[in-house]
C-alpha positions in Angstrom: 0.0 0.0 0.0 1.4 3.4 -0.9 1.4 6.3 1.5 -1.1 8.1 -0.7 -3.5 5.2 -0.5 -3.1 4.9 3.3 -3.9 8.6 3.7 -7.0 8.3 1.5 -8.2 5.4 3.6 -7.5 7.2 6.8 -9.5 10.2 5.7 -12.4 8.0 4.6 -12.5 6.5 8.1 -12.5 10.0 9.6 -15.3 11.0 7.3 -17.2 7.9 8.4 -16.8 8.8 12.1 -17.9 12.3 11.4 -21.0 10.9 9.8 -21.6 8.9 12.9 -21.3 12.1 14.9 -24.2 13.7 13.0 -26.4 10.7 13.5 -25.6 10.4 17.2 -25.9 14.1 17.7 -29.3 14.2 16.0 -30.6 11.2 18.0 -29.5 12.7 21.3 -31.0 16.1 20.5 -34.4 14.6 19.5 -34.4 12.5 22.7 -33.9 15.4 25.0 -35.3 18.2 23.0 -38.7 16.4 23.1 -38.6 16.6 26.9 -36.7 19.8 27.4 -38.1 22.0 24.7 -34.5 23.0 23.8 -33.5 22.6 20.2 -29.8 23.5 20.7 -27.4 21.0 19.0 -25.4 18.5 21.1 -22.2 20.2 22.1 -24.0 23.6 22.8 -24.4 25.2 26.2 -27.9 25.7 27.6 -29.2 27.7 30.5 -30.5 25.3 33.1 -33.7 27.3 33.4 -34.5 26.3 29.8 -34.3 22.6 30.6 -37.6 21.2 31.8 -37.8 18.9 34.8 -37.2 15.4 33.5 -35.9 13.3 36.5 -38.4 10.7 37.5 -38.3 9.3 41.1 -40.6 6.3 41.4 -42.7 6.2 44.6 -41.3 3.7 47.1 -43.8 1.0 47.5 -44.5 -1.4 50.4 -41.6 -3.8 50.4 -39.3 -1.2 48.8 -36.1 0.3 50.2 -35.7 4.1 50.7 -32.5 4.4 52.6 -29.3 6.2 51.5 -25.8 5.3 52.6 -23.2 8.1 51.9 -19.5 7.6 51.5 -16.9 10.4 51.8 -13.9 9.6 49.6 -12.8 13.2 49.1 -12.3 15.2 45.9 -9.0 13.7 44.7 -6.9 15.8 47.0 -4.1 13.3 46.4 -4.0 14.4 42.7 -4.4 10.9 41.4 -4.9 11.6 37.7 -4.6 9.1 34.9 -5.6 8.3 31.4 -6.1 4.6 32.3 -9.5 3.0 32.5 -9.0 -0.2 34.5 -12.7 -1.2 34.1 -13.4 -0.6 30.4 -9.8 -1.0 29.1 -7.9 -3.3 31.5 -4.3 -3.5 30.7 -4.3 -0.7 28.1 -2.1 2.0 29.5 -3.4 5.5 28.7 -6.2 3.7 26.8 -8.8 6.3 27.6 -7.0 9.0 25.7 -8.4 11.5 28.2 -7.7 12.1 31.9 -9.7 10.7 34.8 -10.1 11.9 38.4 -9.8 9.0 40.8 -11.1 8.7 44.4 -11.1 5.7 46.7 -8.6 3.0 45.8 -5.1 4.4 45.8 -3.2 1.7 43.9 -5.6 1.3 40.9 -4.0 1.4 37.4 -4.6 -0.3 34.0 -2.8 -3.3 35.3 -4.7 -3.8 38.6 -6.1 -7.2 39.6 -8.9 -7.9 42.1 -6.3 -9.1 44.6 -4.1 -6.0 44.2 -7.2 -3.7 44.6 -8.1 -5.5 47.8 -4.6 -5.0 49.1 -4.7 -1.2 48.6 -5.3 1.7 50.9 -8.1 4.2 50.2 -9.1 7.9 50.4 -12.6 6.8 51.7 -13.1 7.7 55.3 -15.0 4.5 56.1 -12.3 2.2 54.7 -14.1 1.5 51.4 -11.4 0.4 48.9 -13.6 0.7 45.9 -12.5 2.8 42.9 -14.6 5.6 41.6 -13.4 7.6 38.5 -14.7 10.0 35.8 -13.3 12.3 33.1 -12.0 15.6 34.3 -13.5 19.0 33.4 -11.2 21.7 32.0 -11.4 25.5 31.5 -10.1 26.3 28.0 -10.3 29.9 26.8 -9.9 28.5 23.2 -12.7 26.0 23.7 -15.2 25.6 20.8 -17.8 23.0 21.7 -20.9 24.8 20.4 -20.8 23.0 17.1 -22.3 19.5 17.0 -20.5 16.4 15.8 -17.0 15.1 15.5 -14.1 17.2 14.3 -12.0 15.4 11.6 -9.1 17.7 12.1 -8.8 16.6 15.8 -9.0 13.0 14.8 -6.3 13.5 12.2 -4.2 15.3 14.9 -4.6 12.4 17.2 -3.0 10.0 14.8 -3.8 6.8 12.9 -6.8 4.6 13.9 -6.3 1.0 15.1 -8.0 -1.7 17.1 -6.6 -2.2 20.6 -7.5 -5.1 22.9 -6.5 -6.1 26.4 -3.6 -8.5 26.6 -4.8 -12.0 27.5 -1.4 -13.5 27.8 -0.3 -11.1 30.5 -3.5 -11.7 32.6 -3.4 -15.5 32.7 -2.8 -17.5 35.8 -0.1 -20.2 35.9 -0.8 -22.4 32.8 -0.5 -26.1 33.5 1.9 -28.1 31.3 -1.0 -30.1 29.8 -2.7 -26.9 28.6 0.3 -24.9 27.4 0.2 -25.8 23.7 -3.5 -25.3 23.4 -3.3 -22.0 25.2 -0.5 -20.8 23.0 -2.5 -21.8 19.8 -5.4 -19.7 21.0 -3.2 -16.8 22.0 -1.9 -16.8 18.4 -5.4 -16.9 17.2 -6.3 -13.8 19.2 -3.4 -12.0 17.6 -4.6 -13.1 14.1 -8.1 -11.9 14.9 -6.9 -8.4 15.9 -4.6 -8.2 12.8 -7.6 -9.1 10.5 -9.7 -6.4 12.3 -7.0 -3.8 11.8 -6.6 -4.8 8.2 -10.4 -4.1 7.8 -10.0 -0.7 9.5 -7.2 0.1 7.1 -9.2 -0.9 4.1 -12.3 0.9 5.4 -14.5 -1.2 3.2 -17.8 0.6 3.8 -17.1 4.2 4.7 -20.7 5.3 3.9 -22.1 3.3 6.8 -21.7 5.3 10.1 -21.9 2.1 12.1 -19.3 0.3 10.1 -16.5 0.1 12.6 -18.7 -0.8 15.5 -21.0 -3.3 13.7 -18.9 -4.8 11.0 -15.5 -4.9 12.9 -15.7 -4.6 16.6 -18.9 -6.7 17.0 -17.6 -9.7 15.1 -14.2 -9.4 16.8 -15.8 -9.5 20.2 -17.7 -12.7 19.3 -14.6 -14.3 18.1 -12.6 -13.3 21.2 -15.4 -14.6 23.5 -15.1 -18.0 21.9 -11.3 -18.0 21.9 -10.9 -16.7 25.4 -13.4 -19.3 26.6 -11.3 -22.1 25.0 -8.2 -20.8 26.9 -10.1 -20.8 30.2 -11.5 -24.3 29.5 -8.0 -25.6 28.7 -6.6 -24.3 31.9 -9.6 -25.4 33.9 -9.0 -29.1 33.0 -6.0 -29.2 35.2 -6.4 -26.1 37.5 -9.0 -23.6 38.6 -10.7 -22.2 35.5 -9.9 -18.4 35.3 -12.5 -15.8 34.6 -11.2 -13.9 31.6 -14.5 -12.1 30.6 -13.2 -8.6 31.2 -10.5 -9.1 28.5 -12.8 -9.6 25.6 -13.9 -6.1 24.6 -11.8 -4.2 22.1 -12.0 -0.6 20.9 -10.9 1.7 18.1 -8.3 4.2 19.3 -6.4 7.0 17.6 -2.8 7.9 17.8 0.2 6.4 19.6 3.5 7.8 20.8 3.9 11.3 19.4 6.4 14.0 20.0 8.8 13.2 22.7 7.9 9.5 22.8 11.1 7.8 21.9 12.3 4.2 21.7 9.8 2.2 23.7 12.2 -0.8 24.0 14.2 1.2 26.5 13.2 1.7 30.1 12.5 5.3 30.9 13.6 6.7 34.2 12.9 10.1 35.7 15.7 12.3 36.8 16.2 15.9 37.9 13.4 18.3 37.0 11.2 15.7 35.3 11.2 13.4 38.4 10.6 16.4 40.7 7.6 17.3 38.6 6.3 13.8 38.7 6.6 14.0 42.5 4.4 17.1 42.5 7.2 19.6 43.1 6.4 21.5 39.9 3.6 23.9 39.5 0.0 22.7 39.1 -1.3 19.2 39.1 0.9 16.6 37.6 0.1 13.2 36.1 0.5 10.3 38.5 3.1 7.9 37.0 2.6 4.2 37.6 4.9 1.3 37.7 5.3 -0.9 34.6 7.2 -4.2 35.0 8.2 -6.9 32.5 5.6 -9.6 32.0 6.4 -12.7 34.1 3.3 -14.7 33.0 4.3 -14.4 29.3 7.8 -15.8 30.0 6.9 -18.9 32.0 6.8 -22.4 30.7 4.0 -24.8 31.3 3.7 -25.3 35.0 3.8 -28.8 36.6 0.5 -29.6 38.4 2.3 -29.8 41.8 3.6 -26.2 41.4 0.5 -24.5 39.9 -0.9 -23.2 43.2 2.5 -22.0 44.5 3.3 -20.2 41.2 -0.2 -18.6 41.2 0.4 -17.3 44.8 3.7 -15.7 43.7 2.2 -14.2 40.5 -0.5 -12.6 42.7 2.2 -11.4 45.0 4.0 -9.7 42.1 0.8 -7.9 41.2 0.4 -6.7 44.8 4.0 -5.5 44.9 3.4 -3.4 41.8 0.1 -2.1 43.4 2.0 -1.2 46.6 4.5 0.8 44.6 1.8 2.6 42.7 0.1 3.5 46.0 3.4 4.8 47.4 3.8 7.1 44.3 0.5 8.6 45.1 0.9 9.0 48.9 4.5 10.3 48.8 3.8 12.9 46.1 6.0 15.9 46.8 8.4 14.1 49.1 12.1 13.5 48.6 14.5 14.6 46.1 14.8 13.9 42.3 15.9 10.3 42.9 13.2 9.5 45.5 11.1 7.2 43.2 14.1 5.4 41.9 15.7 4.8 45.3 12.7 4.5 47.6 10.1 2.8 45.4 11.6 1.2 42.3 14.8 -0.1 44.0 12.9 -1.9 46.8 10.4 -3.2 44.3 13.2 -4.8 42.3 14.5 -6.5 45.4 11.1 -7.9 46.2 10.6 -9.1 42.7 14.0 -10.9 42.6 13.0 -12.9 45.7 9.5 -13.7 44.3 10.8 -14.7 40.9 13.3 -17.0 42.6 10.5 -18.7 44.5 8.6 -19.2 41.2 11.7 -20.8 39.6 12.3 -23.1 42.6 8.7 -24.2 42.6 8.8 -25.1 38.9 12.2 -26.7 39.3 11.1 -29.3 41.8 9.1 -31.2 39.2 10.4 -29.9 35.8 13.4 -28.1 34.3 14.0 -24.9 36.3 13.5 -21.8 34.2 16.7 -19.7 33.9 17.1 -16.0 33.8 13.9 -14.9 35.4 15.8 -12.3 37.4 16.1 -10.2 34.2 12.3 -9.5 34.7 12.9 -7.9 38.1 13.7 -4.3 37.2 10.7 -2.0 36.6 10.3 1.5 35.3 7.7 4.2 35.2 4.9 4.7 32.7 5.7 8.3 32.7 5.1 9.6 29.2 4.0 6.8 27.0 7.5 5.8 26.1 6.9 2.6 28.0 4.3 0.8 26.1 1.4 0.0 28.3 -0.9 -1.1 25.5 -2.0 -4.3 26.9 1.4 -5.1 28.3 3.0 -5.2 24.9 6.3 -3.7 26.0 6.1 -5.1 29.5 7.7 -2.1 31.1 9.8 -1.0 28.2 12.6 -3.4 29.0 14.2 -5.4 26.2 15.6 -7.8 28.8 18.8 -8.7 27.3 17.6 -9.8 23.9 14.5 -11.7 25.1 12.2 -9.1 23.7 9.1 -9.0 25.9 8.0 -6.0 24.0 8.0 -7.6 20.6 5.5 -10.3 21.1 1.8 -9.8 20.6 0.8 -10.9 24.0 -2.4 -12.6 23.0 -4.7 -10.2 21.3 -3.0 -6.9 21.9 -1.4 -7.1 18.4 1.7 -5.2 19.6 0.0 -1.8 19.1 2.3 1.1 19.9 1.8 3.1 23.0 -0.6 6.0 23.5 0.7 9.3 24.7 0.4 10.0 28.4 -0.9 13.3 29.9 2.0 15.8 30.0 2.8 19.2 31.4 1.5 21.0 34.4 -2.1 20.7 33.1 -1.9 17.0 32.1 -2.8 17.8 28.5 -3.3 15.3 25.7 -4.1 15.7 22.1 -7.4 17.6 21.9 -7.7 17.8 25.7 -6.3 21.1 26.7 -6.7 23.7 29.5 -6.5 23.8 33.2 -8.3 21.0 35.1 -11.1 22.1 37.4 -10.9 20.4 40.7 -14.3 19.3 42.1 -15.7 21.4 44.9 -17.6 18.4 46.2 -18.0 14.7 45.3 -21.0 13.0 46.8 -21.1 9.2 46.7 -24.4 7.5 47.6 -25.7 4.0 47.7 -29.5 4.2 47.3 -32.5 1.9 47.5 -35.1 0.4 45.1 -38.7 1.5 44.9 -40.2 -2.0 44.6 -38.0 -4.4 46.6 -35.3 -4.7 49.2 -31.7 -4.7 47.9 -29.2 -7.5 48.0 -25.5 -7.1 48.5 -23.3 -6.2 45.5 -20.8 -9.0 44.9 -17.2 -8.0 45.7 -15.2 -6.8 42.6 -18.4 -5.9 40.7 -17.4 -3.6 37.8 -19.9 -1.1 36.4 -19.9 1.7 33.8 -22.6 4.4 33.4 -22.8 6.5 30.2 -20.8 5.9 27.1 -17.5 7.6 26.3 -18.1 7.1 22.6 -21.7 8.0 21.6 -20.3 9.4 18.4 -18.8 6.2 17.0 -20.9 3.7 19.0 -24.3 5.5 18.9 -26.2 7.0 21.8 -28.0 3.9 23.2 -25.9 3.8 26.4 -25.2 7.5 26.7 -27.0 9.3 29.5 -27.7 12.9 30.3 -25.7 14.0 33.4 -25.4 17.8 33.4 -27.3 20.1 35.8 -26.9 22.8 38.4 -27.2 22.8 42.1 -30.7 23.5 43.1 -32.0 22.1 39.8 -31.3 18.4 40.3 -34.8 17.6 39.1 -33.5 18.1 35.5 -30.6 16.6 33.6 -29.2 17.7 30.3 -27.1 16.2 27.6 -25.6 19.6 27.0 -23.2 21.7 29.1 -25.2 23.9 31.4 -25.1 27.6 32.3 -26.1 28.1 36.0 -27.6 31.1 37.7 -25.5 33.1 40.2 -24.8 31.1 43.4 -25.4 27.7 41.7 -22.7 25.2 40.9 -22.2 23.2 37.7 -23.0 19.5 38.5 -22.7 16.1 36.9 -25.0 13.4 38.3 -24.1 9.8 37.4 -26.8 7.2 38.3 -25.4 3.7 37.9 -27.5 0.6 37.1 -29.3 -0.8 40.2 -30.1 -4.3 39.1 -27.6 -7.3 38.9 -27.9 -10.7 37.2 -27.0 -12.5 40.4 -24.0 -14.3 38.9 -21.4 -12.2 37.1 -19.1 -9.4 38.3 -18.3 -8.3 34.8 -19.4 -9.1 31.2 -17.8 -9.1 27.7 -19.1 -5.5 27.0 -18.9 -4.5 30.7 -22.7 -3.9 30.7 -24.7 -7.0 30.3 -24.4 -8.2 33.9 -26.3 -5.2 35.2 -29.4 -3.4 34.2 -31.2 -0.1 35.0 -34.5 -0.4 36.8 -37.7 0.6 35.0 -37.8 4.4 34.9 -41.4 4.7 36.0 -41.9 1.8 38.4 -38.4 1.3 39.7 -38.7 -2.5 39.2 -35.7 -4.6 38.0 -36.1 -6.6 34.8 -36.9 -10.3 35.1 -33.9 -12.3 36.1 -32.2 -9.4 37.8 -32.2 -8.5 41.5 -32.0 -5.0 43.1 -28.6 -3.9 44.5 -27.8 -0.6 46.2 -27.9 1.9 43.3 -24.7 3.9 43.1 -25.1 7.7 42.5 -22.1 10.0 42.2 -22.8 13.7 42.1 -19.8 16.0 41.3 -20.0 19.8 41.8 -17.7 22.5 40.4 -17.1 26.2 41.1 -16.9 27.4 37.5 -17.0 31.2 37.0 -20.2 32.4 35.4 -18.4 34.2 32.6 -16.6 31.0 31.7 -19.9 29.2 31.5 -21.5 32.0 29.4 -18.5 32.0 27.0 -18.7 28.2 26.6 -15.1 27.8 27.9 -15.4 24.7 30.1 -15.4 21.2 28.6 -15.2 17.5 29.3 -12.1 15.5 28.5 -13.0 13.0 25.8 -11.8 10.6 23.1 -10.6 12.5 20.0 -13.7 11.6 17.9 -16.1 13.0 20.5 -14.8 16.6 20.3 -15.7 17.2 23.9 -19.3 16.1 23.4 -21.1 16.6 26.7 -23.2 13.5 26.0 -20.0 11.4 26.2 -19.9 11.9 30.0 -19.4 8.6 31.9 -18.3 7.2 35.2 -16.7 3.9 36.2 -16.8 1.8 39.4 -15.1 -1.2 40.9 -16.6 -2.5 44.1 -13.9 -3.3 46.7 -16.1 -2.8 49.7 -15.6 -5.5 52.4 -18.4 -7.9 53.0 -19.0 -6.2 56.4 -19.3 -2.7 54.9 -21.5 -3.9 52.1 -23.7 -5.6 54.7 -24.0 -2.2 56.5 -24.9 -0.5 53.3 -27.6 -3.1 52.5 -29.1 -2.9 56.1 -29.1 0.9 56.0 -30.8 1.1 52.6 -33.4 -1.6 53.4 -34.2 0.0 56.8 -35.0 3.3 55.1 -32.3 5.2 57.0 -29.8 7.8 56.1 -26.3 6.6 57.0 -22.7 7.4 56.4 
């Protein structure tokens, strides 16, 4: 393919996504304009007084639950900012392509596991280790979000389009010897599936159909990955505990990788001098929170003898916890020490712990098979500081080439060796298209609420949930939800940015699904395991049971003139062009069983608790 042909295909894809934007924008406008009487296009600002009351609160019936349990997790005073989305894009470093505010769990990153989340500390005053995170809001004097639809120039600026998937290889438990060959064949098949999907993106076979990428590429790819990942789990489960790999199925279209200043991602990047001081919060403004990236151990192990599987799994989990502990220390020690603090006080001790743990893994394997040699080369870790260390599904495995055993060159089972995405940079944590100073929340209110028709049951530990859709432009508006309002006007929600009267704060209200299928903590698309209750009656659909409904309300002190000039905007994927209808929120439940029981009792008793 010539460069000219590649450019033509790239621009056809951009045009296709722009067409999706028009369709999505029109659908969203009709949906809310009918209720609000406001014909302004999606992306416009609207005075909240022009939005009609549209929030329906079903009457609590006999047998219902009316209580509210409130959790105080702060407003991200620790400055934990990241472009990771561990719920929707596990393992894909900087995969969101926009910055999130995080409260609650202090160690969470793209590479987190359930075990590492449980081992973390938290910002929540009641000890809740759950993670709550949402896109930041910025003030940008050059903002222009009054036009509807996608902006092809911003997509072009973001870089080429490609399919990115979570790495399966780097999320596997110890693979028994009997299953190794079958697992490897299916890992290779995952890579082949992603390559075929990317070839279709490059060919852009049907640019006139606005749903082409989602329906003709991502949908079939998801179906293939569901079957292939299930075969991997079954193969392992014949000789060991069957792993739950559901969260690794969903793939997405992303734009851009690397960029200016992002050099050779086969070399570990270390902070020094001014750069390290800035990462530690000693520069001006809020700074991106770097996370630790270590070489993949799972991907380098042979088939494990049956007698060693449990011991190897315990040590693999310990490696995950060691990384999580290091990530937490980076957050809690922000601003401490000199320019070498992270290297000496965090990365150095982490390497020593990993050397000992890797040695235990080698010894366990060596008791009943040939002992693997050279695992110590996987001990040194670096920082995911600027995208130079490829975190895309673990492809680069920390950026280390490891003495010729290139852990960054393999495809890692479905990640297709995609190059890294750029990380937030500078004092304002800017990314392509996401510019301006971040507005820190004035208040974050986290509530667990009842159900109008029945008592609630406990959420399962490690339940993952998403509300809203970060990509209504390219995926359509079916899962998008209106979230914007002003304090004192919570009886109405808009899919447009709001202009509030004097004395009123700009607010975002995210109401999560309150019904659970009773079995799964996640699903292939991160949505099917939960449902929203009926808007009018409050009842859960058949086959689903009521759980405490999570509501997160975020308030901002944004100057009135900034609102009137249309100069505040949501961080978003490039193709969304700061579409306010792309607002979303993510949650991973790491409440202890005791705390969840308190939440359930409070809600079912009809009390207000905290």
